[in-house]
N, C-alpha and C positions, 0 to 999 in steps of 0.2 A: 504494499500500499504506500503510496506517496505520502512524504513527509510535509505535513500541512504546517504552516506558519500561524494561522488563525483558524477559527471557526465562527461562521454566521449560521446559527440554528434558528428556524422559525417554526412556530407552532400556528396551525390553522387559525385565523381569525374568527372567534365564535360570533355567530350572528345575535345583534343586540335587541332580539324581539321577544326574549324570555330568560328564564334562568338556567343554568348549568345541571345535567344530571351527570349519575355515574358512568353512562356510556360516553359522553363527550371526554371524561378523565381517562377511562381505560383506553379509548381508542386513539388518543392523540396526545394529551398534556401530561399525563404521568410518564409514557415512554420518553417524551421529550425532556422531562425534568430529571429522570434519571440519567439520561444521556450526558446532560449539560453539567450535572453535578459530578458524574465521573470525569469529565474533561476538566473542570474546575480543581478537582482533588489532585490531578496530574500537573496542575499549574498551567494548562493551555489557556491562550488567549481566546477567549469565546464571548460572543454578543448573543444573548439568547433573546429572542424578539416576538412578540405578539402584540394584540390590540384588538378592540372590538370593531367588527364589520357593521357599519352604522347606516348604510344606503340600500335602496332597493324597494322594490314594490311591496313585499311582505313587511316591511316597517311601516310603510303609510297606511297600509289596511290595518295593522294591528293599532297604530296611532288611531285610526278613525274609531275602531271598535272601542278603544279604551277611554275616547273623548280627550284626547292629548294632541299636541303638535307633534310631528316626528321627533323634533330636537327634544322635547321633554321625554318622549318614549325611550329615545336611547340613552339620554341622561339618566334615567331609572334604571335600566338593565345593564348599563356599562358599570354604575356603581355595584349593582348586586353581584355581576359576574367577577369583576375586580376583587370584591371582597371574598367570594368563594374560592377563587384562586390563591389569595393570600392566606385564607385559613387552612388550607392543604399544603401549603408551603411550597407551591409552584414557583420556582425562584426566577421569574422573568427579569431580565435587566432592564426591561421597560415594558410597559403594558399601555399602548397608545389607542388611539381611536380615529377612524377613517372621516370623521364629521369635523376634524380640526382643520384651521386654516392652512396649516404647514402641508396637511396632506393634500388639500385641494390643489395647492400650489405644485406640489411634486407630481401629482397625476396630472394635472394640465401639462407641464413641462415634459414628460413622459409622451403624451399624446402628441404633444407638437412636433416632437423630434421625428415619431413615426410618419404623422402626416406630411411634414416637409420632405421626407424621403420617399413619399409617394407609396407607402406601404398600402394604406387603406384603399377601398373601392366605394365610391359613393352610388346608392342606387335610390330610385324612387318606388315606393310600394303603396298599397292601400292598407289603411288601418281605421279601426273604428274611433269614432269621434263623438263625445257627448256634447250635444247641442246646447243643453242647459248650462252645463258647467264650463263650455268654450274649452275643450280641453282633450287630446288625444288619451285613449285609453290603453293602459298595459294590460297584458293578457290576464292577470288576476282581477283586474277591475270589471271583467266582463263575466258573466254567468248566462247560463240557458240549458236548455235540454239536451242532454248528451245523445249524439246520433248513433252510439252503439247499445247502450243500455237504457237509454231514454230517461235517466236519472234527472230530475228537474233543475239541479243546483251544481251543475258541472262548471268548473273553472274554464277560462279559455285556454288554458295550456294543458290541463289534464282533468279527467274525471276521477275523482276520489272513490267513486262508488265501483267502476270495473277496472280502474287503473289506466285506461287507454290514453296516449298523448294525444292531444287536439291543437287544432289551430283555431283562434278563435270564430273564423270563418265557418268551421266545421259545425258549430253550435246552432240547434234549432232555437228559433225565438230568442235570440241574444237580448241581454239587457244590461245596463250599466250599472254598477253597484253605487254610483255616486248619486243619480238621480232616479233609478228603477225605470227609466225609459229606454226604449230600443234605440241604440246608437246608429250612427249612419257611417257609410265607409267613406274616407276622403285620402288624398294623396299626401304622403308626407315622405321626407329624404332623411336617409341614414346612412351612416359609414360602417363598412363591413371588414373584417379582418379575414384575408383569404389564406384560410391554413392548408389549402390544397397545395399552395405554391411551396410549401415547405414540408411536404410529406416524405420525399426521397430524405431530405436532411433528417428528420426526425426517425426514420426506419434506420439509418445508419447509426446516429446518436444514440437511440435508446436500444434497439436489438441488437445491434452489433458491440457498441461502446459500453453499455452498462448491463451486461449478463449477470453482474453481482448483485442486481436487484432482486428484492423479495419476488416470490413466483406470482403471488396474487397481483403484484403491481406490474410485472410484465405481461402477465396474462391479459389485463385489462387494457394496457397498450395495444399489444399485438391486434386485439380484438377491433379497436378503433381504427387502428392503421389499415387493418384488411378490409373494413368497410368503407374506406375511403373517406377523406377529410373533406369538408366543405367551408365555404365562407360563413362567418357567425357575425351578426349584428353586434356592433361594439357602442351603440347610443340608444337612448330611449327617450320618448317624448313626456318629460315629467319636470318636475321643479324640485325635486327632493334628490340630491346628488351632487356629483361635480359637474359645473356647467361645462359643455362642450367649448372650448376656447377658440372659437371661429367666428368671424363675423356672419350675421345671419342665421346664426343657430341658437337663437334665444329659444328657451322653453324646451332645450333638449340637454341631457345629462349622458355623462359615461355610464355605461351599462356595469351594474355592480361587480359581474365577474372579471372585468377589466380594471376596476379601479381597486378592488380589495387586495390582491396581492402586491399592487405598487405601495399598498400600506406597509409592508416589511420594509421598504426602502424609507419610506417616511419615518418609522419609527426608528430605525437605524440613525438616521441623521438626528433626530431629537435626543437619542441616548448619547450619541457622540459629542454633541454641542453641550449637554449636561455634563459629561466627564471630561470635557476639553480634550476630546480626541479627534482625530481625522476619520470620518464615516467612509471615505472612498475605498480604503484598502479592503474593508468588509464585504464590498460588493463588485470590486472592479480588479483585485490582485489574483493571479493565477495561484497563488500560494495560499489563497482562503478557500476553506472547503465549505459549501454551502449545502445545508441539509434541510429538508422540510419534512416536519411531522405531520400527519394528517390522517383522517379517516378514509376509508375506500371511495366515499361519495365524491371527495375532491381529487380523486386521481388524475383525472382528464384534464383539470385545470392546471395542476401543478407538473404534471408531466407532459402536457402537449400545448396548452394555450399559453400559459405563462413563459415556458422556454421559447416559443415561438416569438413572443413578445419582446423577450430579453435579447434573443438572436437578432431580431429587425432592429431594435436599437443599437446594438453594437458595441456597448461601452461596459456591459456587466457580465459577470461571469455566470455560468449555469449550474443548475443543482448538480451535485455529485452523486445524492443518493435521496430517495424520496420514500422511506420506510413505513408505508400506509398500513394501518391496521384494518380489520374487518370490524364487524357491529358486535355489541354486546347486547344480548337479549336479558330479561329479567323474567325470573321464574317461568322460563320456557315460552315466553312471549315475547315479540318485537317490542321496543320502546316506542311508545306512543304519547307525544305530548298533548295531542288534541283530546285523547282519552285519560289522561292524567296517569298513564301507566310508565311510571318513571321513578325512580329514587333521586329526588332534588338533593344537590349539595348543601345549599343553605340549610334545609331542613336536617341532614344527616349531622352538621355541626352542631344543632341544637339538641338532638337526639342522643348523639354519642360525644360528648364533649370530652376533648383531650385525647380522642381515639382516630385522630387523622391516619395515624400510621398503620393501624388495623385495616382501614379501608385500602391504603396504598398496596399493603401486603396481599390482601384478598383480590384486589383487581389485576394487580402484577402477576400473581400465582395463576388466574385464569384468564390472563390476557388474550384477546382474539387477534394473535399475531399473524396467523395464516387463513383462519376461518372464523366464522362467527362463533361466538362462544356464550356460556349462560352464566349470570349471576343468580345465586339461589341464597336467601337469607340463612338458611340452616349451614350451607356451605361456609359462609361468611363466619358463623358462629363456630365452626369447628375449625376454621383456619386460626381463629383467635385462641380457642381453648385448648386444642389438641397440637397446634404448632408453635405459635408465639409465645404462648404461656407455658405450655407443657415442655418445649424444647429450649427456646432461647431465654424466656423470663426465667424458668426453672434454673438454668445453669447460672445465670447472673447471680439470682438469689442464693443459691447453695454456696457459690465462691464467696460471696460477701458475707453471709452469715458464718461460714467457718473462719474466714481471716478475723472477723472481730471477735468471735468466740475464742479462739487459740491464740491469737498475735494483737489483739487490741486495735484492730484496723490498719497494722503496719504489713507492707509486704514482706513476707518473710523471706530469708536468705536462701541461695540455692546450695544443696548438698551435692552429693554424688549423683552424677547424670549415668541413667542405665539406659538400656535398649529401648525402653518406652518413650524416654525423652528424646533420644536420637529419632526414633520414628515420627514422634510428634512434631520436632522441628522441620523435617524433612516434609511432612504433610502440609503444615501451616504455610511453609514457604512456597507451595505450589499453588495456593489458592488466590492470591491476587492475579496471578498470570492467567488461572483458568476463568476467573470471573471477568477479568478483562477482555480475553479474546471473545467471549460470548457478547458483552456489552458492545464491543466493535462491530459484531455481526447484527446487531440489534435484535439478540435472543435474550430478552431481558427475564423472559420467565425461568429459563435454563439459569440463568446468572443468579437470580433470586434462590433457585434450588441449592446452587452451589455454597451460598451464603450459610443457608440453614445446614447444609452438610458440616460446614465448619463448626455450627453449635453442637450438632451432633456428636462430632468428633470430640469437643470438649466436654459433652456429658460422659461419653464412654470413657475418656481419660481419667476423668475425675471419680468415675464410680470404680473402676478398676484400681484406682491409686488408694482408695479409702483412707483418706487422711485422718478422719474421725476414728479408725482403729489404730493407724500408725503413729499418732500422736502419743499412744501410751507405751508402745514397744520400740518404735523407730522413729522418733521425732524429727530427725534430719529428714528423713524420707518424706513425712508429712509436709514439711517446710517446702521442700523440692516441688512436690506435686502441686502444693498451692500457688506457689510463686509461677510456674509455668501455666496453671488455669488463669491468674490473673493476666499475664502476658497473650493468652489466647483471647480474653476477653477485650484487651486493648486492640488487637486484630480486627476482631469483629466491630468495635467501635468505628474503625476507619472504613472497613470494606461496607459497612452497613449504611453508610451516610447518603449514597445515592438513592437508596430504596426506602429507608426508614430514618429520615432526618432528624425528627424528635428524638426518638430511640439513640441514635447515635449522640446526639447531644448530651442527653442525660449520661449515657454511658461515659463519655469523654469527661463529664463534670465530676462524676463519681470517682473516676481514675485519676482526676486532675492532670489529663493529658495536654501537653503543650500542643501547638498548631501541627498536626501530622497530616502528611499527604499519601496518596496512593503509593509513593516510592518507598514509604516507611513501612507499609504492610509487609507481612511475611517474615518479619523479625521477631525474636523472642526476648528483646530487652527494652521495650518501649515504655515501661514503668520501672522507675529505680527501685532497689533493695530499700526497705525500711520507709518507703514512702506511705505517708497515711492517706487511706482511701476512704470514701464515703461510707456512710451506713447502709445496710440493707433495705433494698426497695422492691416493691411488685412492680414491674414493669407494665406488664398485661394483666388486668383484672379479668376474672372470668365472666363471660357475658351469660346471662339467666336465660331459660327457655321463655320467660314472661316478655322479655325485651324482644325477643325475636318474633313471637307470637304477635306481639303488638304491630311490628313492623309489616308483618304479612298481612295482617288484618287491615291495617291502614292503607295498604297497596291496593287490596281489593275493593275497599270501601270507596276509594278515590276514583275509581274506573266507573266509567258511565254505565249505568244500568240499562239493562235492555226493555224492562218493563216496570210501569209504575201505575198503580191503580189510584184513579181520582174520584174524589167525592166532593159534592157541595157541602157547605157547612149549613145551609138551611134549604128546606125544600118549599118552593113557592106555591101558593094555592093556584088551583087551575085557571082562575080567573086571570091571573097575571101571565099565563103562558101563552106566548105568541102562536099563531099556525105554524105548522110546520113547513119548511121549505122543500121544493121539489127535490127528488131523488138525485142523488149522484153516483157516479161509477166508484167501484173500490180504487181504480187508477187515480181518479181525481182526488178522492179522500187521501191516498197514501203520499200526495205531494206535499201535504201538510207535515211541517217539522214541528211538532209540540215537545217542548222542554221545560223542565222544572228549575226554576231559578230562584237564588235569594237576594231579597233586596238590602242592599249595603248602605245606602244613603238616599235620601229624598229631600226635594225642595220645590216651594211654589214657583212657576214659571213666573218670571217678572211680567207684571202688565197684564195678567189674566186671574180669574178666580175659579177656574175649572181644572187648569192642567197642572200636573205634577211631573217634574224631572225626577226620574228614578235610575240609580246607578245598580246595576244587578250583576250578580255573579253566576256565569253558567259553567264554572268549574273549569273548562279550559280556556276561558275567555272573559272578559269584563264587556259590558255594554251599556249603552244610555238609551232609555226609552222614555218616551214622553206619553202619559197616560191622563185621560179627562176623570181622575178620582178625587180630585182635590175638595168636592162638595161633600164626599162621603167619609173622607178621612183627613187626618192631619199627619204631617210628614213623619212626626215621632212615631205614629201608630203603625206605619207599615215597614219601617227598618227591622230587618230581621225575619220578615214573614218570607214564606216560600210562595211561589205564585206559578201559575201555568203561562208559557211564553208560545206565540206563534213565532218560532226563530227564523223562518224563512220568508216573511214578508219583506219586501223590497224597502230598503232605507228609504225614508223621505223626510225632508226638514219640516218641523213645525215650530213656528215663532222663532227661526233661526237655529234650532237645534235639530241635529240630524238623530232621528229615532230609529232605532234598530230592532222593530218588532212590535208585537202588540200583546198587552196582558189581558186574559181571558177573565170575564167577569159575569156575575149573575145580579139582576136587579130584584131586591127583595120586596115585602108587601109595603115597607115605609118607603119606597123608591131610593133607597140607599143601595149602593152597590156592595157586592160580597164577593171576593176572591174564591175562584177556582184554586183548590189546594190539594196536596196529598194528605191522607189522614195521618201520617205519621211522617217525620223528617227525613228526606233522601239527600242522596249526593247531589249538588247542583249540576245542572246538565243532563240528569237522567230524563231519558225519552218517554213521553207519555202516548200510550197507543192502545 
């Protein structure tokens, strides 16, 4: 392998429209952090770069749903994501964001270089336009009937019911999510990146030049290249994003997949300025190794599109490796944020305080490095109780207890060394090299296994040496066994740091170790004789069944239920019952999307005496609904109530407020309205049918 002078390591920019879950951590950020911590322990020059991806249609849609501006939305989730990373010890040198002025400038400059070189192709096409809102509509701003399965709420780019990819023009009876009206087709101009022009170069660079890449990465790249590449649009008609820096391009922004990877360069510039460094060697010098850590859904962007952008620009190095992971399922099912089938990092930090390393260990041990893998709460418990506590924690506790019991906490002197110590010295010396080789090949799961094998070796040596017996008959032998056991703990403290940083820090503090790096590991003289070491500690507490049962129950409760029984709170007299309406078909009825929602806040709409603005929780999202209930309820009377919502009623503005649905009500004898609601509390977002 080439000897690199410095490393630029990037982790995929998480999308700032929601919190992080453990699938994100396992797929990208934990392996990246392990690798970077390993590089730092070797004294390598490394820049660890990440930040929030804050542009795109999904951001604007979520902002509309939550009644916020796009900037308010990304501010909210940027902070939440950044805090979660810090909570788990993900040691970025900088965590930036793509909505910053610095990024807008960097992305604009990058675009202009490619534009001036004539890289892009300009084309005119027809696109849906919302006349009422006077703007072109991105794919996700259009919904309609799927031509394949006839689902009534298919997106313009995909039907979530049958999974088919769509063009907005494929939809039957398309409508705008802004106005609810049918949009019209109008001509618009956009710029395209002709990927097909770089197809031969990509085949040579990837398939011949990077045969050492992971098989799952090479397989996906080969599939894309064999299908043939095509030009891809790099601009969108929107107001949220990096404006296209050309005259006459008002109302157009860079497509999010173009500006997001440039965010790595922006963040490196910001970090270098803060540290009084020159950013250019980290992106322009051939003796820098550029590595992208991503999930498998980002392979095409980081292995094909971004390299084409860098190649076309001409001033930047190309990625040397892209060690993408596959997906992590939870309890046998795919993660689904819309169904709330996820283990959220910010909630884990609350539910399991001080146990960040337990999750790091569990996720690394089950890392989806070459295929999808599964996270099970019972397995998480077993990893803690049967491995971390029973093997590593037990070794540390035994050694500390015996040292304090027999030597008042002082490291005992070495006596005569026999065959056991000779073998131990040789075995320990080999571990740094074994673990290092696996990390260099991005085999973090196997590397972690070797770390635990070192702890197993320590337990065996201590058990075989029996210092608690030898102290009576051969005290010199007891001292030797404990001395070498302490040295072995010091090696674990150094080698565990990339995987279990909190645990490593605790061990270093207990053993009063000076700053030791990877090059020091493998030696058996890391702690001086007669050094006083810390008191015995329990590094890993046992996790009880009740805690795990709670997490499993919580996960299933949060999942959107498939059936809810609804009843009215009162039964109106026959005189109040209106005549039945004409029959409708089952297909017409099935178009209704009825959901149970919880009212979180309420206020009277200014200038009215009938309208109330409700902020409601649908489990997977928040919405604003304007309802004519103000003469029947006070705002404080409805907060906390569960209601039935027509969730797929096209949004419309009422008194300047975008209302996203309709609350179902019944009129009582006193002409007061009564909520339709379930007879017991259910999970927000549950379907009524």
